[in-house]
C-alpha positions in Angstrom: 4.4 -7.9 21.4 3.6 -4.7 23.3 0.1 -4.3 24.6 -2.1 -1.4 23.4 -2.0 1.6 25.7 -5.3 1.8 27.5 -4.9 5.5 28.1 -4.9 6.3 24.5 -6.8 3.4 22.9 -9.9 4.2 20.9 -9.5 7.9 21.4 -11.0 10.0 18.7 -8.9 11.5 15.8 -9.1 14.9 14.4 -10.7 13.7 11.2 -14.2 14.5 10.3 -16.4 11.6 11.4 -20.1 11.9 11.0 -20.8 8.8 13.1 -18.7 10.2 16.0 -20.6 13.5 15.8 -24.0 11.8 16.0 -22.8 9.7 18.9 -21.5 12.8 20.7 -24.9 14.5 20.4 -27.0 11.4 21.0 -25.3 10.2 24.2 -26.1 13.4 26.2 -29.7 13.4 25.0 -30.2 9.8 26.0 -28.5 10.4 29.3 -30.8 13.4 29.9 -33.8 11.3 29.0 -32.6 8.6 31.4 -32.2 11.2 34.2 -35.7 12.5 33.6 -37.1 8.9 33.8 -35.1 8.4 37.0 -36.5 11.6 38.5 -40.1 10.9 37.5 -40.5 7.1 37.8 -37.9 5.7 40.1 -37.4 8.1 43.0 -40.1 7.8 45.6 -39.0 11.1 47.2 -36.8 13.7 45.6 -36.7 17.4 44.8 -40.0 19.1 44.5 -41.3 22.4 43.5 -38.6 24.9 42.4 -35.9 22.5 43.4 -37.2 20.0 40.8 -36.7 22.6 38.0 -33.3 23.4 39.4 -32.5 19.7 39.4 -33.6 19.3 35.8 -31.5 22.3 34.7 -28.4 21.1 36.5 -29.0 17.6 35.1 -29.3 19.0 31.6 -26.0 20.9 32.1 -24.3 17.7 33.4 -25.5 15.7 30.4 -24.2 18.4 28.1 -20.7 18.0 29.6 -20.8 14.4 28.2 -20.2 15.9 24.8 -16.6 16.7 25.9 -16.0 13.4 27.7 -13.4 12.3 25.2 -11.1 15.2 26.1 -10.9 14.5 29.9 -12.8 11.3 30.8 -11.6 10.9 34.4 -12.1 14.5 35.6 -15.5 14.7 34.0 -16.5 11.3 35.5 -15.5 12.5 39.0 -17.2 15.8 38.6 -20.5 14.1 37.4 -20.2 11.7 40.3 -20.1 14.6 42.7 -23.0 16.3 40.9 -25.1 13.1 40.9 -24.8 13.2 44.7 -27.2 16.1 44.8 -28.9 16.2 41.4 -31.2 13.3 40.5 -31.3 13.9 36.8 -27.5 13.6 36.6 -27.6 9.9 37.6 -27.7 8.5 34.1 -25.0 10.9 32.9 -22.9 9.8 35.8 -23.1 6.1 34.8 -22.2 7.0 31.1 -19.1 8.8 32.3 -18.2 5.9 34.6 -18.6 3.5 31.6 -16.3 5.7 29.5 -13.6 5.6 32.2 -13.9 1.8 32.5 -13.8 1.5 28.7 -10.8 3.7 28.0 -8.7 3.9 31.2 -6.9 1.4 33.4 -9.0 -0.7 35.8 -7.6 0.9 39.0 -8.7 4.3 37.7 -12.2 3.0 37.0 -12.4 1.4 40.4 -11.5 4.7 42.1 -14.2 6.5 40.2 -16.6 3.8 41.1 -15.8 4.3 44.8 -16.5 8.0 44.4 -19.9 7.1 42.9 -20.7 4.9 45.9 -19.7 7.7 48.3 -21.9 10.3 46.4 -24.7 7.7 46.3 -24.7 7.7 50.1 -24.7 11.5 50.0 -27.8 11.4 47.9 -29.5 9.0 50.4 -28.7 11.5 53.1 -30.5 14.2 51.2 -33.5 12.0 50.3 -33.6 9.1 52.9 -37.3 8.4 52.1 -36.5 6.7 48.8 -35.2 3.5 50.3 -33.2 2.1 53.2 -29.5 2.7 53.4 -28.6 -0.9 52.9 -30.7 -1.2 49.8 -29.2 2.1 48.4 -25.7 0.8 49.0 -26.5 -2.6 47.4 -28.1 -1.1 44.3 -25.3 1.4 43.8 -22.6 -1.3 44.2 -24.4 -3.5 41.7 -24.9 -0.8 39.1 -21.3 0.5 39.5 -19.9 -3.0 39.4 -21.9 -3.9 36.3 -20.9 -0.7 34.5 -17.2 -1.1 35.3 -17.2 -4.8 34.3 -18.9 -4.0 31.0 -16.5 -1.2 30.2 -13.4 -3.2 31.2 -14.6 -6.2 29.2 -15.0 -4.1 26.1 -11.5 -2.6 26.6 -10.0 -6.0 27.0 -11.8 -7.3 23.9 -10.6 -4.3 21.9 -7.0 -4.7 23.2 -7.1 -8.4 22.2 -8.3 -7.7 18.7 -5.7 -4.9 18.3 -2.9 -7.3 19.4 -4.2 -9.9 17.0 -4.2 -7.3 14.2 -0.7 -6.1 15.0 0.5 -9.7 15.2 -1.0 -10.4 11.8 0.5 -7.3 10.3 3.9 -8.1 11.8 3.7 -11.6 10.4 2.8 -10.2 7.0 5.7 -7.8 7.1 8.1 -10.5 8.2 6.9 -12.7 5.3 7.4 -9.9 2.9 10.9 -9.3 4.3 11.8 -12.9 4.0 10.6 -12.9 0.4 12.6 -9.8 -0.3 15.7 -11.3 1.3 15.3 -14.6 -0.7 14.8 -12.6 -3.9 17.8 -10.4 -3.1 20.0 -13.4 -2.3 19.0 -15.0 -5.6 19.8 -11.8 -7.5 23.2 -11.6 -5.8 23.9 -15.2 -6.7 22.9 -14.6 -10.3 25.1 -11.5 -10.4 28.1 -13.6 -9.1 27.4 -16.3 -11.7 27.2 -13.6 -14.3 30.6 -12.3 -13.2 32.1 -15.8 -13.6 30.5 -16.5 -17.0 31.3 -13.1 -18.5 34.9 -13.1 -17.1 35.5 -16.4 -18.7 34.2 -15.3 -22.1 35.9 -11.9 -22.1 39.2 -13.4 -21.1 38.9 -15.7 -24.1 38.4 -12.7 -26.3 41.4 -11.0 -24.8 43.5 -14.1 -25.3 42.5 -14.3 -29.0 43.2 -10.7 -29.6 46.5 -10.8 -27.7 47.7 -13.7 -29.8 46.9 -11.8 -33.0 48.8 -8.7 -31.7 52.0 -10.6 -31.0 52.0 -12.4 -34.4 54.4 -10.3 -36.5 53.0 -11.5 -39.9 49.7 -13.3 -39.6 48.2 -14.9 -42.7 44.8 -14.1 -44.0 43.6 -17.5 -42.8 45.0 -16.9 -39.3 43.3 -13.6 -39.1 40.0 -15.0 -40.2 40.2 -18.0 -37.8 41.1 -15.6 -34.9 38.3 -13.2 -35.9 35.8 -16.1 -35.9 37.0 -17.2 -32.5 36.7 -13.7 -31.1 33.2 -13.3 -32.7 32.0 -16.6 -31.3 33.3 -15.8 -27.8 31.9 -12.2 -27.9 28.5 -13.5 -29.1 28.3 -16.1 -26.4 29.3 -13.5 -23.8 26.5 -11.1 -25.0 24.0 -13.9 -25.0 24.9 -15.0 -21.5 24.8 -11.3 -20.4 21.4 -10.9 -21.9 20.1 -14.0 -20.0 21.6 -12.8 -16.8 20.2 -9.3 -17.0 16.8 -10.7 -18.0 16.8 -12.8 -14.8 17.9 -9.9 -12.7 15.1 -7.7 -14.1 12.4 -10.3 -13.5 10.1 -10.0 -10.5 10.9 -13.6 -9.7 14.5 -14.2 -10.8 15.4 -17.6 -12.1 18.9 -19.1 -12.0 21.2 -19.1 -14.9 22.3 -22.4 -16.5 24.0 -24.5 -13.8 26.7 -26.5 -15.4 28.5 -29.3 -13.5 31.6 -31.3 -13.6 30.5 -32.9 -16.9 31.0 -29.4 -18.5 34.6 -28.9 -17.3 35.8 -30.6 -20.4 34.0 -27.9 -22.5 35.8 -25.2 -20.5 39.2 -26.8 -21.3 38.2 -27.2 -25.0 37.2 -23.5 -25.3 40.5 -22.4 -23.6 42.6 -24.6 -25.9 40.8 -23.3 -29.0 41.7 -19.8 -27.8 45.4 -20.9 -27.6 45.6 -21.5 -23.9 47.6 -24.5 -22.8 45.7 -26.6 -20.3 46.5 -29.9 -18.7 43.4 -31.6 -17.2 43.6 -34.5 -14.7 40.2 -35.9 -13.7 38.9 -39.4 -13.0 36.0 -40.1 -15.4 34.1 -41.8 -12.5 33.9 -38.4 -10.8 31.7 -37.1 -13.6 29.1 -39.8 -13.1 29.0 -39.7 -9.3 29.3 -36.0 -8.6 26.4 -34.4 -6.7 24.8 -31.5 -8.5 25.7 -28.9 -6.0 29.3 -30.0 -5.7 29.6 -30.3 -9.4 28.3 -26.7 -9.9 30.8 -25.3 -7.4 33.7 -27.3 -8.9 32.8 -26.0 -12.4 32.9 -22.4 -11.1 36.3 -22.9 -9.4 37.8 -24.2 -12.6 36.2 -21.5 -14.7 37.5 -18.7 -12.5 40.9 -20.4 -12.3 41.3 -20.7 -16.1 40.1 -17.1 -16.6 42.7 -15.8 -14.0 45.5 -17.8 -15.7 44.5 -16.3 -19.1 44.5 -12.7 -17.6 47.6 -12.9 -15.5 49.8 -15.6 -17.0 48.7 -16.2 -20.6 52.0 -17.9 -21.7 52.0 -20.5 -19.0 50.2 -23.9 -18.8 47.2 -24.1 -16.6 47.2 -27.4 -14.6 43.7 -28.5 -13.6 43.1 -31.5 -11.4 40.1 -33.0 -9.7 40.3 -35.8 -7.2 38.1 -37.3 -4.5 39.7 -38.5 -1.2 38.3 -39.1 2.3 34.9 -37.7 1.3 36.3 -34.5 -0.1 36.5 -33.3 -3.7 39.8 -31.4 -4.2 39.8 -29.0 -7.2 43.2 -27.4 -8.1 44.1 -24.9 -10.8 47.8 -24.0 -10.8 50.2 -22.1 -13.1 53.7 -20.7 -13.1 54.1 -17.1 -11.8 55.2 -14.8 -14.6 55.4 -11.0 -15.1 53.7 -11.0 -18.5 49.9 -10.4 -18.3 47.2 -9.4 -20.8 46.4 -6.3 -18.8 42.8 -7.2 -18.4 41.5 -5.3 -15.3 40.1 -7.2 -12.3 38.9 -6.4 -8.8 39.4 -9.8 -7.3 35.7 -10.2 -6.7 35.7 -13.5 -8.5 37.9 -15.2 -5.9 36.0 -13.6 -3.1 32.7 -14.9 -4.5 34.3 -18.4 -4.9 35.4 -18.4 -1.3 31.9 -17.5 -0.1 30.4 -20.2 -2.4 32.8 -22.8 -0.9 32.0 -21.6 2.7 28.3 -22.0 2.0 28.8 -25.5 0.6 30.7 -26.4 3.8 34.1 -26.5 2.1 37.2 -24.3 1.9 39.0 -22.3 -0.7 42.5 -21.0 -0.6 44.7 -19.3 -3.2 48.1 -17.7 -3.4 51.7 -18.4 -4.5 53.4 -21.6 -3.5 56.9 -22.7 -4.6 56.9 -20.4 -7.6 53.4 -21.3 -8.7 50.0 -19.7 -8.1 47.5 -22.2 -6.9 43.8 -22.1 -6.5 42.6 -25.0 -4.4 39.0 -25.7 -3.4 37.9 -28.5 -1.2 34.3 -29.4 -1.2 32.4 -32.1 0.7 31.5 -35.0 -1.6 27.9 -35.4 -0.4 
């Protein structure tokens, strides 16, 4: 946290400020009144006759300079200190200027101006030694200057502390808003990734149904009707899931899509087989009961993406799906023979990239690629 700059703190702005205008006029008037009171009631011996009126005029001019103190506090304070060394009615204006330096400038600057005040106070005693003894004059001047500097410095420190607290609170609020935005964005990104997985699965089923109808040389009316029903059902489910996903993304506070687990992998296989895809599933039934929710969700997405990729890139092969737990790790594998025939469904490979990120976040691994004439998608997730 950077500390407020004392050189510029609390300086006036260029905006119209009635309170500042009143203060600008009132302070010189009060300083002049204080100078007159000092001249009349405090000094035992001072300027008399014509010099008194000269003193009053010079004091009035010195007080008027206070109206411009915000523009050059230190030079004005030094000038008034020098004037106060010979003009009695400038004494109060001198203290006001000293307070302004202590209030808005660094302490060493205020201390230097205070020393100038002490020196000019001794000069005033040389002009009018009959007012008091030299020791008393020095003592009074030191006490007044010290009190004024201490008061101004204390106010500056108080304002600096309040400003630092305000900045700290504002920064904490901005950081909180940033964290909320990051969490919301992360949730939206995750929903978008899940939307990709879900929609790719449904659309690949539609493509598989349509592709099967295209290669049938002489489909019967019943076959056409059954295939149309399957395409309609898959497309409707895809639209419904897309509507839910977009609704979640548009909401101010996005909520997750449905989070299926290992218990729904059987439904994936059933949907694929109804679409004409050949799938072999090997999974221990005990895994379904014991699977943690997070691991089950990730395993479901791996199988979903794997089956969708097989439908798109090797529709005439058999997809082999296996899930097994060994040494505290769930191993999910989707494999198929590598062939040249594909459905021609476009893909950018974002699904596998998203799966790899999902596995990394879960503390597992994901690898994919050809192996011994087969394409394998293997995910290993911690069984915790």
